[in-house]
N, C-alpha and C positions, 0 to 999 in steps of 0.2 A: 786149231793146230792139232795134228795127230802125231804122237810120238811112239816109236817102237824101241824097246830096250832088248838087246840080246846079250845076256850074261849068264854063264853057267852057275854062278854063285847066287842062290836064292836070296840071301841076306842083302847082297849088294843091289840086286835087281829091285828088291822091295824098297830099300832106302831111296833109290833113284825114283821109283814110281811115286812114292809118297811126296817127295820133294817137288816133282814136276806135275802132279795131278791138277794143280790150279791153272796150268797153262792150257789144258785141253785133255783130249782122250789119250790115255797111256796104255799101251799093250806091252806085255812082257813075254819073251820067249827065252828058253834056256839052251836049246840045242842048235848048232849051226845048220843041221839038216832041215830045220823048220823055217829058215830065213826066206828062201825064195818064195815059198807059198804064202808066207806072211806079208811079204812086200806086195804081192799081187792082190791079196785079200784086203789088206788094210790101207795100202797106198800112203804110207806115212810121209809127213813133211820132214821129219827129222828122225834119223836112226842113231841111237846111242849104242856103240859097238865095242864090246870087249875084244881084246887082242889075243888072249890065250884061253884055250878050252880044254887043255890036257893037264892033269895034275903035275906040277913041277916044271911045266913049260914056261919060258920067259922070252923066247925069241920073237914072238908075235907072228910067226909064219901063217898060222891059221887065220888070224885076224886080217892080215894083209891080203891073203887070198880072197877072203870074203869081201873085203873092201873093193878090190879090183872088180869082182863080179857085180857089186852093187853099182859102182859108178859107170859101168859099161851098159847098164840098162837104159831104156828110154825113160826120160823123166825121173831120174834117180832122186831119192831124198838127200837132204844135206846130212852128211855123216860126221858125227863127233865120236872120236875113239877114246876109250878109257884105258889108261896105262897105270902101272905102278910108278911111284915117285922117281925111281931110278932109271926109268926107261925113256929118257929124253931122246936118244938116237932113234928109238923105235917110233916115237911120236913124229919125229921129223920125216922118217920114211913114209909114214901114213899121210902126212901133209903132201908129200910129193906124189903119192898115189891117188890123191883126190879127196881126202878128208878136208873139211873146212876148219876143224879145230880139234883140240885134244883136251882132256881133263885128267888130272892125276888123282889116284885113290890114296887115301881118303880125301874127300872134298868138303869144303863148306857148302851148305845147301844153297846159299845165295849166289855162290860162284857157279854152281851147276845150273841154276835157273838162268842166270845171265848168259852163260855159255850157249844154252839151247835157244834162248830168244835171239841171240846174235846169229846163230847158225841158220835159223829160219830166214832172217833178213838177208843172209848171204846166199840163199839157195839159188843156184844158177844151173842151167843145163850143162853137162860135161861131155856130151857126145858131139859128133860133127867137128866143127872148128873150135870146139871147147869154149873157153871163157870169153872169146871175142865175138861170139854169136850176136850178143845184144848191142854190139857196136856197129851192126849193119846200118847202112844208110848211104844214099848217094847225094844228099844235100851238100851244099858248099860247107856248111858248118861241120858236118861229120867227116867230110874229106879232109878239111883243115885239121880237125882233131886227130885223125889217124896219122896225118903227116907229122904233127907235133909229137905224137907218141913215138913214132919211128926215130925222130931226131933226138929226143930227150932220153929215150929208153936206154940207149947205149952208154949213157954217162952215169956218173955216181951222184949226180945232183939230187938234192932233196926236192920233192915236187909237192905242191899243194893243189889238190883237186877240188874245185868248187862246183856246186850244182844242187838243184832241188832234189828232194826225195824221189827216188825211183828213176833217175836218169841213167844210172849205170856207173857211178863213181868207182865202185869196187872193180868193175870190169876194166876200167881204165887202169887201175892199179895192177891188175893181173897182166894186162897187155904191156905195161911198162916193165914189169918183172920179166916177162918172157922175152922182151927185146934187149935185156941187159946181160952183161957178162955173168950175172948171178943167177941166171935162169935155172942152172942145175941145182941151186940151193933152195931152201924152203921159202915159201911166201906165207907169212903168218899175219892174219888180220885180227885186230883187237877193236871191238866196238866200244869206244869210250863212253858212249851214251847209255850202254846197257850195263856198265860196271857200277856197282855201289861204290861210293866215294871211299869207304873204308878198305876196299880191296884193290884200289888202283896201284898203290906202290908194290904190293905183293905180286900183283899180276904182271906188272912191267919189269920189276927188278928182282923178284924172287924173295924167298925168306928162308931162314934157318929154323930148324926144329926148336920149338919152345919159344919162338920170338913173340908170339901172341897166342891167345886162346884159340884152340883148334889147330894150331900149327904142330900137328903130331909128327910130321916128317918134313925134312928140308925139301924145298921145291924150287926149280929154276924158274926165272922169270922169262917173259917173252923175248926180251933182248938177247938172252943167252940161247933160247931155243931156236931163234931165227938166225943164228950165226952162219955167216957165209951166204946169206940170202937177203930177203927184203922183209921189213916190218911195216905193215900198213896200219896206221892209226886212224880209224874211221871215226867220224863225228868228233874231231879234235876240239871243236868249239865248246863241247860240254865239259872239258877238263877243268876242274876247279883251279883257282889261281895258285894255291899252295902246291898242288901237284905240277902245275906248269913250271914252277921254279926248279923242281927236281928233275923234270924231263929235260929242261934246258941244260942243266948241269951234266946230265948223262950224254946228251948230244955233243956238247962242247968238249968233254973230256974223253968221250968214246969209252966209257967205263960205267959200270953200275955197282952199287953197294946193296946187297940183299938185306932185307930187314933182319935185325938180330946179328949182323956181322959188321966188323970194322975193317974188312979187307975188300977193296974194290976189285971187280972182275972186269978185265978188258972185253969189249964187244966189237964185233965186226959185222955191221948190218947197214943196209941202205934204208933210210926212213922215207916213207911216203905218207902223206896225211890228207884227210878229206873232211869237208864240212858242208852242211846245207845252210849254214848261217850266211846272211848277207855279208858281202865284203866289208861294208861300212861297220858292221858289228865287230869284226876282227880288229879294226883300227881303234876301237874304244879301249883304252888302257885299263879301264875299270873292269873289263870282261876278259881281255886277252893281253898277255905281256907282249909289248912291241919287240923285245929282243928274241923271244921265242918265235914270233911271226917271221922275223927276218931270217931266223935259222931254218924255218920250214919252207919258206916260199922263194927259194932260189929260182924255181920255175913255177909259174901258176898256169894250170890248165882249167879251162872253163868248159863244162859239159852242157850243151844246150838243152833246154826243155823241149819235149816232143812237139809242143804247139808251135815252136819256131822252126821246125825242121821241114815243114811242108807236107802236102798230101802224098807226094811220091814216097817219102820215107815211111809214112803211116801205112800205105798200101803194101810196101815191101815187108814191113814187120808183121802185118796181118797175115800175109801169105806164109811167112816163115813159121809163125807160131801155130797157125791153124794146121799146117802140114805136120808140125811136131806133135800136136796133141790129138789130132783126129785119128780114130781107129779105122776109118773108112774115108774114101774121097769125099770132100765137101766143097761147096761153092758158096760164094757170097752173092746175095741178091744185089742188083744195081742200087736199090734204095739204101740197103744196109751199108754198102761200100761208100756211097756219097756221104751218109750221115756219120760214119766212123771217121772219115777223112776230115770232116768239118768239126768233129768233137774236139774240145780243148784239152782233154787228157790231163786233169789236175794231178793225177798220180803218175804221169809220164809212162815210160816203157813198162815199168812194173805193173801199172794198172792195165795197160793194153795186153800184156801177157796173161794176167789173171782173167781178163774179159774173154780172151780167146779160149782159155782152158774151160771157163764156165760154159761158153757157147757150144763147144764140142761135147760137153757132158749132158747138156739140157736140150739140145736141138732135137726136134721131132723128125727131122728128115735130112737129106743131104744138102738142101738149100738153106743156108743160114740167113735169118732175117734180123732186123735191128733188135727186136725184143729178146732174141736169144742171148745177147751180150749183157743184158741187165744194167744198161747205162741210163743215166738221166736224160730224158728228152731235151732238157734245156741245156745240155752240155755244149751244144754247138752255138748257142746264142751268146751275144755280148752280155756282160754282167748287167743285172737289173739295176734300176735306180734305187737308191736307199729307200727302204720302206715298202717296196713293191714286191709282190710274189714271195712272201716269206716261206711258204711251203716248199717252193722250188729251191730256194736258197738253203733251207734246212736239209732237204734231200741231198743236194750237192755237197754240203758240209759233211754229212754222214758218209757219203761215198768217198770223199777225199780222205776222211779219217780212217776208214776201213782200208783204203789203198795204202796209206802211209803206214798203217799197223800190220800190213800183210794179212788182213782178215782176222787178226786177234781181237776178240771182243773187248777184253779187259784193257788192252792198250788203246783201242779206238775210243772207248768210253773215257779214259784218262785224257786223251787228246781233246775231246769235246767238252770235258769238264762236267760229265754227267755220270750217274750210276750205271752199272751193267743193266739193271732192270729198265731204267729209262731208255737206254740205247735199244734194248730189245723191243720196247714199245714203238720207237721210231722206225726200226726196221720193219715191223709189221705194218705200221701206218703207211709207209712208202713202198711196200711190196718188195723190199730188198732182201 
């Protein structure tokens, strides 16, 4: 992961850089005039953007202008805006303008890390037809999904979105929001899987100054920040049971009580939720409260894995992403197209998108061949019998973990249950 921080306060920028350096390469810039050249030079995955650059300014006009320039670029980074604790309305404006999240100053370091990790996972192209681009597809499954979105979007019903990693669950949430009467309000996504358990309540419900260590200022929760719009709770299956009870109470009463306060605050949001957990796991009361499930799954939308969508959808997505990433016209060899359409895509659309980006960067000429995509030769074959071809299975497992972790070595190593050093050795062994 590559992170770019733009903040005119050297102390704030340094604190952010130190907190984020374990995630990847971190670059710092202090002047707005440096941003355009830095985006071209660094091509960051995530931009951490301050909203004010003039002493005494608090309206965020400079930051909003920069944000609009960034999201209008081809292949923009995910943008997280930094605001003062009292600038909730400014944060909402930034979300409407294309930011994927906001963080208030001062922040707990674990909150900043979780925010940036989640922003990377939600990085989607914002140009063209915006967030519905990755819902492209002419298969019966995708046509049915788009029809369901159009039908359900206009309601206030809670929706539970099910699907494997990389299928585009957040894009479904964005499409539901855009089809709703709340489209003019904010869409705020919270990755429950990326939040430390100790920060869940503060993140969702907010806190008052002094309510816990490091609570130096009062902070609104996501339910309040998303007022008038949609709150998307991603990876809801990772929410601990204790927090599930509090979330259920907030949904039933339509009010939240910030940490350190005894006064509930009414909230007006539509809640969408998503998980990659199997449906059967959600029915296990030891892992997920049945009453919360019933509250969330008024409507259930299932996003199909790419391997079930057929060669036509794969070819369509290949054309779409290759045209998006390529700086010059490119073509696919017949062999590459056939093998890509037969590949099982364990990381789904996210893996296909990354493979197309890799191919356009590493290809030696305008004709792309199979090797340019960096995929396992065995990906198109049926699963091997147990005990056979362990090297191939190891390579596939490494690729799947990298796709699931969006290329983050630390996260991929954690998914595989190995150290970073061990993962690097496997990457070298398999030429990945």
